[in-house]
mmCIF file of the C-alpha atoms, coordinates in Angstrom:
data_MODEL
# 
_entry.id   MODEL 
# 
loop_
_atom_site.group_PDB 
_atom_site.id 
_atom_site.type_symbol 
_atom_site.label_atom_id 
_atom_site.label_alt_id 
_atom_site.label_comp_id 
_atom_site.label_asym_id 
_atom_site.label_entity_id 
_atom_site.label_seq_id 
_atom_site.pdbx_PDB_ins_code 
_atom_site.Cartn_x 
_atom_site.Cartn_y 
_atom_site.Cartn_z 
_atom_site.occupancy 
_atom_site.B_iso_or_equiv 
_atom_site.pdbx_formal_charge 
_atom_site.auth_seq_id 
_atom_site.auth_comp_id 
_atom_site.auth_asym_id 
_atom_site.auth_atom_id 
_atom_site.pdbx_PDB_model_num 
ATOM 1   C CA . HIS A 1 1   ? 218.830 -108.876 -46.614 1.00 0.00 ? 1   HIS A CA 1 
ATOM 2   C CA . GLN A 1 2   ? 216.856 -111.119 -48.893 1.00 0.00 ? 2   GLN A CA 1 
ATOM 3   C CA . SER A 1 3   ? 215.659 -110.242 -52.322 1.00 0.00 ? 3   SER A CA 1 
ATOM 4   C CA . VAL A 1 4   ? 212.801 -111.507 -54.411 1.00 0.00 ? 4   VAL A CA 1 
ATOM 5   C CA . TYR A 1 5   ? 212.906 -111.504 -58.189 1.00 0.00 ? 5   TYR A CA 1 
ATOM 6   C CA . VAL A 1 6   ? 210.053 -109.501 -59.679 1.00 0.00 ? 6   VAL A CA 1 
ATOM 7   C CA . ALA A 1 7   ? 209.653 -109.463 -63.454 1.00 0.00 ? 7   ALA A CA 1 
ATOM 8   C CA . LEU A 1 8   ? 208.044 -106.174 -64.332 1.00 0.00 ? 8   LEU A CA 1 
ATOM 9   C CA . PRO A 1 9   ? 205.392 -106.353 -67.015 1.00 0.00 ? 9   PRO A CA 1 
ATOM 10  C CA . LYS A 1 10  ? 206.070 -104.983 -70.465 1.00 0.00 ? 10  LYS A CA 1 
ATOM 11  C CA . VAL A 1 11  ? 203.472 -102.455 -71.490 1.00 0.00 ? 11  VAL A CA 1 
ATOM 12  C CA . THR A 1 12  ? 202.479 -100.838 -74.699 1.00 0.00 ? 12  THR A CA 1 
ATOM 13  C CA . SER A 1 13  ? 202.375 -97.102  -74.694 1.00 0.00 ? 13  SER A CA 1 
ATOM 14  C CA . GLN A 1 14  ? 202.307 -94.059  -76.834 1.00 0.00 ? 14  GLN A CA 1 
ATOM 15  C CA . ASN A 1 15  ? 205.389 -91.923  -77.262 1.00 0.00 ? 15  ASN A CA 1 
ATOM 16  C CA . LEU A 1 16  ? 206.373 -90.195  -74.060 1.00 0.00 ? 16  LEU A CA 1 
ATOM 17  C CA . VAL A 1 17  ? 205.436 -86.542  -73.926 1.00 0.00 ? 17  VAL A CA 1 
ATOM 18  C CA . GLU A 1 18  ? 207.407 -85.072  -71.067 1.00 0.00 ? 18  GLU A CA 1 
ATOM 19  C CA . PRO A 1 19  ? 205.708 -82.421  -68.960 1.00 0.00 ? 19  PRO A CA 1 
ATOM 20  C CA . PRO A 1 20  ? 207.434 -79.052  -69.328 1.00 0.00 ? 20  PRO A CA 1 
ATOM 21  C CA . LEU A 1 21  ? 208.467 -78.929  -65.655 1.00 0.00 ? 21  LEU A CA 1 
ATOM 22  C CA . SER A 1 22  ? 209.870 -82.442  -65.455 1.00 0.00 ? 22  SER A CA 1 
ATOM 23  C CA . ILE A 1 23  ? 213.001 -83.538  -63.613 1.00 0.00 ? 23  ILE A CA 1 
ATOM 24  C CA . LYS A 1 24  ? 214.559 -86.763  -64.884 1.00 0.00 ? 24  LYS A CA 1 
ATOM 25  C CA . ILE A 1 25  ? 215.992 -89.179  -62.329 1.00 0.00 ? 25  ILE A CA 1 
ATOM 26  C CA . SER A 1 26  ? 217.491 -92.455  -63.511 1.00 0.00 ? 26  SER A CA 1 
ATOM 27  C CA . ILE A 1 27  ? 218.644 -95.431  -61.478 1.00 0.00 ? 27  ILE A CA 1 
ATOM 28  C CA . ASP A 1 28  ? 220.791 -98.093  -63.093 1.00 0.00 ? 28  ASP A CA 1 
ATOM 29  C CA . PRO A 1 29  ? 220.906 -101.744 -61.957 1.00 0.00 ? 29  PRO A CA 1 
ATOM 30  C CA . LYS A 1 30  ? 224.126 -101.060 -59.998 1.00 0.00 ? 30  LYS A CA 1 
ATOM 31  C CA . GLY A 1 31  ? 222.390 -98.404  -57.881 1.00 0.00 ? 31  GLY A CA 1 
ATOM 32  C CA . VAL A 1 32  ? 223.922 -95.383  -59.614 1.00 0.00 ? 32  VAL A CA 1 
ATOM 33  C CA . TYR A 1 33  ? 221.657 -92.332  -59.472 1.00 0.00 ? 33  TYR A CA 1 
ATOM 34  C CA . LEU A 1 34  ? 221.496 -89.764  -62.274 1.00 0.00 ? 34  LEU A CA 1 
ATOM 35  C CA . LEU A 1 35  ? 219.780 -86.394  -62.204 1.00 0.00 ? 35  LEU A CA 1 
ATOM 36  C CA . ASN A 1 36  ? 219.217 -85.104  -65.741 1.00 0.00 ? 36  ASN A CA 1 
ATOM 37  C CA . GLN A 1 37  ? 221.989 -87.430  -67.008 1.00 0.00 ? 37  GLN A CA 1 
ATOM 38  C CA . GLU A 1 38  ? 224.544 -86.407  -64.317 1.00 0.00 ? 38  GLU A CA 1 
ATOM 39  C CA . ARG A 1 39  ? 225.684 -88.787  -61.565 1.00 0.00 ? 39  ARG A CA 1 
ATOM 40  C CA . ILE A 1 40  ? 224.542 -87.695  -58.103 1.00 0.00 ? 40  ILE A CA 1 
ATOM 41  C CA . ASP A 1 41  ? 224.351 -89.057  -54.541 1.00 0.00 ? 41  ASP A CA 1 
ATOM 42  C CA . LEU A 1 42  ? 221.135 -89.059  -52.512 1.00 0.00 ? 42  LEU A CA 1 
ATOM 43  C CA . ASN A 1 43  ? 222.100 -86.141  -50.233 1.00 0.00 ? 43  ASN A CA 1 
ATOM 44  C CA . GLU A 1 44  ? 222.928 -83.896  -53.174 1.00 0.00 ? 44  GLU A CA 1 
ATOM 45  C CA . LEU A 1 45  ? 219.805 -85.109  -54.980 1.00 0.00 ? 45  LEU A CA 1 
ATOM 46  C CA . GLN A 1 46  ? 217.603 -84.019  -52.080 1.00 0.00 ? 46  GLN A CA 1 
ATOM 47  C CA . LEU A 1 47  ? 219.212 -80.560  -51.990 1.00 0.00 ? 47  LEU A CA 1 
ATOM 48  C CA . LYS A 1 48  ? 218.755 -80.094  -55.736 1.00 0.00 ? 48  LYS A CA 1 
ATOM 49  C CA . LEU A 1 49  ? 215.159 -81.284  -55.620 1.00 0.00 ? 49  LEU A CA 1 
ATOM 50  C CA . GLN A 1 50  ? 214.375 -78.918  -52.736 1.00 0.00 ? 50  GLN A CA 1 
ATOM 51  C CA . ALA A 1 51  ? 215.885 -76.031  -54.714 1.00 0.00 ? 51  ALA A CA 1 
ATOM 52  C CA . GLU A 1 52  ? 213.845 -77.023  -57.776 1.00 0.00 ? 52  GLU A CA 1 
ATOM 53  C CA . LYS A 1 53  ? 210.672 -77.220  -55.672 1.00 0.00 ? 53  LYS A CA 1 
ATOM 54  C CA . GLN A 1 54  ? 211.334 -73.666  -54.427 1.00 0.00 ? 54  GLN A CA 1 
ATOM 55  C CA . ARG A 1 55  ? 212.015 -72.436  -57.962 1.00 0.00 ? 55  ARG A CA 1 
ATOM 56  C CA . GLU A 1 56  ? 209.096 -74.265  -59.573 1.00 0.00 ? 56  GLU A CA 1 
ATOM 57  C CA . PRO A 1 57  ? 206.443 -75.601  -57.148 1.00 0.00 ? 57  PRO A CA 1 
ATOM 58  C CA . GLN A 1 58  ? 204.677 -77.619  -59.893 1.00 0.00 ? 58  GLN A CA 1 
ATOM 59  C CA . SER A 1 59  ? 207.762 -79.694  -60.768 1.00 0.00 ? 59  SER A CA 1 
ATOM 60  C CA . ILE A 1 60  ? 207.233 -83.343  -61.699 1.00 0.00 ? 60  ILE A CA 1 
ATOM 61  C CA . VAL A 1 61  ? 209.849 -86.069  -61.299 1.00 0.00 ? 61  VAL A CA 1 
ATOM 62  C CA . LEU A 1 62  ? 210.089 -88.689  -64.041 1.00 0.00 ? 62  LEU A CA 1 
ATOM 63  C CA . LEU A 1 63  ? 211.750 -91.797  -62.617 1.00 0.00 ? 63  LEU A CA 1 
ATOM 64  C CA . TYR A 1 64  ? 213.562 -94.089  -65.038 1.00 0.00 ? 64  TYR A CA 1 
ATOM 65  C CA . ALA A 1 65  ? 214.554 -97.564  -63.845 1.00 0.00 ? 65  ALA A CA 1 
ATOM 66  C CA . ASP A 1 66  ? 214.784 -100.842 -65.711 1.00 0.00 ? 66  ASP A CA 1 
ATOM 67  C CA . GLN A 1 67  ? 213.557 -104.213 -64.494 1.00 0.00 ? 67  GLN A CA 1 
ATOM 68  C CA . ASN A 1 68  ? 216.991 -105.092 -63.063 1.00 0.00 ? 68  ASN A CA 1 
ATOM 69  C CA . THR A 1 69  ? 217.078 -102.088 -60.719 1.00 0.00 ? 69  THR A CA 1 
ATOM 70  C CA . ARG A 1 70  ? 216.826 -103.095 -57.075 1.00 0.00 ? 70  ARG A CA 1 
ATOM 71  C CA . TYR A 1 71  ? 213.607 -102.158 -55.303 1.00 0.00 ? 71  TYR A CA 1 
ATOM 72  C CA . GLU A 1 72  ? 215.686 -100.837 -52.393 1.00 0.00 ? 72  GLU A CA 1 
ATOM 73  C CA . ASP A 1 73  ? 217.346 -98.271  -54.683 1.00 0.00 ? 73  ASP A CA 1 
ATOM 74  C CA . ILE A 1 74  ? 213.974 -97.169  -56.063 1.00 0.00 ? 74  ILE A CA 1 
ATOM 75  C CA . ALA A 1 75  ? 212.586 -96.862  -52.516 1.00 0.00 ? 75  ALA A CA 1 
ATOM 76  C CA . LYS A 1 76  ? 215.554 -94.701  -51.461 1.00 0.00 ? 76  LYS A CA 1 
ATOM 77  C CA . VAL A 1 77  ? 214.956 -92.323  -54.359 1.00 0.00 ? 77  VAL A CA 1 
ATOM 78  C CA . LEU A 1 78  ? 211.220 -92.184  -53.659 1.00 0.00 ? 78  LEU A CA 1 
ATOM 79  C CA . GLY A 1 79  ? 211.994 -91.305  -50.037 1.00 0.00 ? 79  GLY A CA 1 
ATOM 80  C CA . THR A 1 80  ? 214.409 -88.595  -51.159 1.00 0.00 ? 80  THR A CA 1 
ATOM 81  C CA . ILE A 1 81  ? 211.805 -87.156  -53.531 1.00 0.00 ? 81  ILE A CA 1 
ATOM 82  C CA . HIS A 1 82  ? 209.201 -87.188  -50.742 1.00 0.00 ? 82  HIS A CA 1 
ATOM 83  C CA . HIS A 1 83  ? 211.548 -85.420  -48.289 1.00 0.00 ? 83  HIS A CA 1 
ATOM 84  C CA . SER A 1 84  ? 212.288 -82.753  -50.894 1.00 0.00 ? 84  SER A CA 1 
ATOM 85  C CA . GLY A 1 85  ? 208.618 -81.772  -50.938 1.00 0.00 ? 85  GLY A CA 1 
ATOM 86  C CA . ILE A 1 86  ? 207.883 -82.825  -54.515 1.00 0.00 ? 86  ILE A CA 1 
ATOM 87  C CA . SER A 1 87  ? 204.694 -84.866  -54.648 1.00 0.00 ? 87  SER A CA 1 
ATOM 88  C CA . LYS A 1 88  ? 204.310 -85.548  -58.372 1.00 0.00 ? 88  LYS A CA 1 
ATOM 89  C CA . VAL A 1 89  ? 206.249 -88.584  -59.608 1.00 0.00 ? 89  VAL A CA 1 
ATOM 90  C CA . GLY A 1 90  ? 205.865 -90.478  -62.861 1.00 0.00 ? 90  GLY A CA 1 
ATOM 91  C CA . PHE A 1 91  ? 207.402 -93.871  -63.556 1.00 0.00 ? 91  PHE A CA 1 
ATOM 92  C CA . VAL A 1 92  ? 208.739 -94.308  -67.079 1.00 0.00 ? 92  VAL A CA 1 
ATOM 93  C CA . THR A 1 93  ? 208.457 -97.867  -68.348 1.00 0.00 ? 93  THR A CA 1 
ATOM 94  C CA . GLU A 1 94  ? 211.055 -99.625  -70.447 1.00 0.00 ? 94  GLU A CA 1 
ATOM 95  C CA . ASP A 1 95  ? 208.990 -99.417  -73.650 1.00 0.00 ? 95  ASP A CA 1 
ATOM 96  C CA . ALA A 1 96  ? 208.252 -95.716  -73.139 1.00 0.00 ? 96  ALA A CA 1 
ATOM 97  C CA . ALA A 1 97  ? 211.938 -95.042  -72.552 1.00 0.00 ? 97  ALA A CA 1 
ATOM 98  C CA . LYS A 1 98  ? 212.795 -96.752  -75.849 1.00 0.00 ? 98  LYS A CA 1 
ATOM 99  C CA . ASP A 1 99  ? 210.189 -94.646  -77.685 1.00 0.00 ? 99  ASP A CA 1 
ATOM 100 C CA . ALA A 1 100 ? 211.458 -91.353  -76.250 1.00 0.00 ? 100 ALA A CA 1 
ATOM 101 C CA . PRO A 1 101 ? 213.525 -89.207  -78.642 1.00 0.00 ? 101 PRO A CA 1 
# 
């Protein structure tokens, strides 16, 4: 595999107002996945997302990843979200994450 360095742009934003039905998924630069602050693997993540979709069809995933997170890890999570049936995904930028309470 080859990788290409991509410097993500810094953006200005207002404070993040999380939707009431949001599910937080974080990916760290080492490829560790977190669901609502708890470590999780992709298989378990898909099961939990499917259960959440059944419980609350309007759920929204907020995806947190910094500029050092590998694209491959982000793509794996996006695929997992897609297979779970959730279609609403928001990307939280670095500045917005810093502004969040």
